[in-house]
C-alpha positions in Angstrom: -4.0 26.9 -0.1 -1.1 24.5 0.8 -1.1 20.6 0.1 -1.9 19.9 3.8 -4.8 22.2 3.9 -6.4 20.7 0.9 -6.3 17.2 2.8 -3.0 15.8 3.1 -1.6 14.4 6.1 0.8 16.0 8.2 2.1 12.4 9.4 5.1 10.7 7.9 2.7 7.9 6.7 0.5 7.6 3.8 -3.1 7.7 5.6 -6.5 7.8 4.6 -6.3 11.6 4.2 -3.2 11.4 2.3 -5.0 9.0 -0.3 -7.9 11.2 -0.5 -6.0 14.0 -1.3 -4.1 11.9 -4.1 -7.5 11.0 -5.2 -9.0 14.4 -5.5 -5.6 15.5 -7.2 -6.2 12.9 -9.8 -9.6 14.1 -10.6 -7.7 17.5 -11.3 -9.1 19.3 -8.2 -6.0 20.5 -6.6 -3.6 23.0 -8.0 -0.2 21.4 -9.7 2.0 23.2 -7.4 0.2 21.7 -4.2 0.6 18.3 -5.8 4.2 19.0 -6.6 5.0 19.9 -3.0 3.0 17.3 -1.4 4.7 14.7 -3.8 8.2 15.7 -3.1 7.2 15.8 0.9 6.5 11.9 0.6 8.7 10.9 -2.1 10.6 8.3 0.3 7.6 6.7 1.0 6.3 5.6 -2.4 6.9 2.2 -3.7 9.9 2.2 -6.1 9.3 -0.4 -8.6 13.2 -0.2 -9.8 14.1 -1.5 -6.3 11.5 -4.2 -5.7 11.5 -7.9 -6.5 9.3 -8.9 -9.3 6.7 -11.9 -9.1 7.9 -15.1 -7.9 6.5 -18.3 -8.1 8.1 -19.5 -5.1 6.9 -17.0 -3.0 3.3 -17.3 -4.7 3.3 -21.1 -3.6 4.5 -20.0 0.1 1.6 -17.3 0.0 -0.9 -19.6 -1.3 -0.2 -22.2 1.3 -1.2 -19.6 3.8 2.3 -20.7 6.1 4.8 -18.0 6.1 8.4 -18.8 6.9 8.2 -17.1 10.1 5.2 -19.6 11.1 2.6 -17.3 10.9 -0.6 -17.8 9.0 -2.5 -16.4 6.5 -6.3 -16.7 5.9 -7.8 -17.6 2.6 -9.8 -14.7 2.3 -9.0 -12.0 2.6 -5.4 -12.2 3.3 -4.1 -14.5 0.3 -6.7 -13.3 -2.0 -5.8 -9.6 -1.5 -2.0 -10.3 -1.7 -1.9 -12.2 -4.8 -4.0 -9.7 -6.2 -1.5 -6.8 -5.1 1.2 -8.9 -6.4 -0.3 -9.5 -9.8 -1.1 -5.9 -10.0 2.1 -4.1 -8.8 4.3 -7.2 -10.4 5.7 -7.4 -6.9 7.1 -10.4 -5.2 4.4 -12.2 -3.3 6.2 -11.9 0.1 7.0 -8.4 -0.5 2.8 -8.0 -0.7 2.4 -9.7 2.5 4.6 -6.8 4.0 3.0 -3.7 2.2 -0.6 -5.3 3.2 0.8 -5.7 6.8 2.3 -2.0 7.1 -1.0 -0.8 5.6 -2.8 -2.7 8.4 -0.6 -1.4 11.2 -1.1 2.1 9.8 -4.9 1.8 9.7 -5.3 -0.1 12.9 -6.7 -3.0 10.9 -5.8 -6.5 11.4 -5.7 -7.4 7.5 -6.1 -5.9 4.0 -10.3 -6.0 4.1 -10.6 -4.8 7.6 -9.4 -1.4 6.1 -12.4 -1.0 3.8 -15.1 -2.7 5.9 
């Protein structure tokens, strides 16, 4: 059975099926060769911490204010809350966190991070 047959998405984005496959793999329910094959297919889409900016007090202030440099606004809950949590957990620049959350929302059809899990 290939990784795709075991639940990985055949698309080029990390979608819900892909995350479910990875969760199954973390529980040890996927053959190592299938996991290795899958990870080699999506490696370019995974966050590389060596090439990401770390947390920034200036970016945190911008995100906390709810007003992005491009004029868009963030809702305190869940947008700001989720962005700051993501930045803290991944040691990631807060504005990069906004971009990641927006990318995830676009891929799932949501309008913010919390909509994906509602």
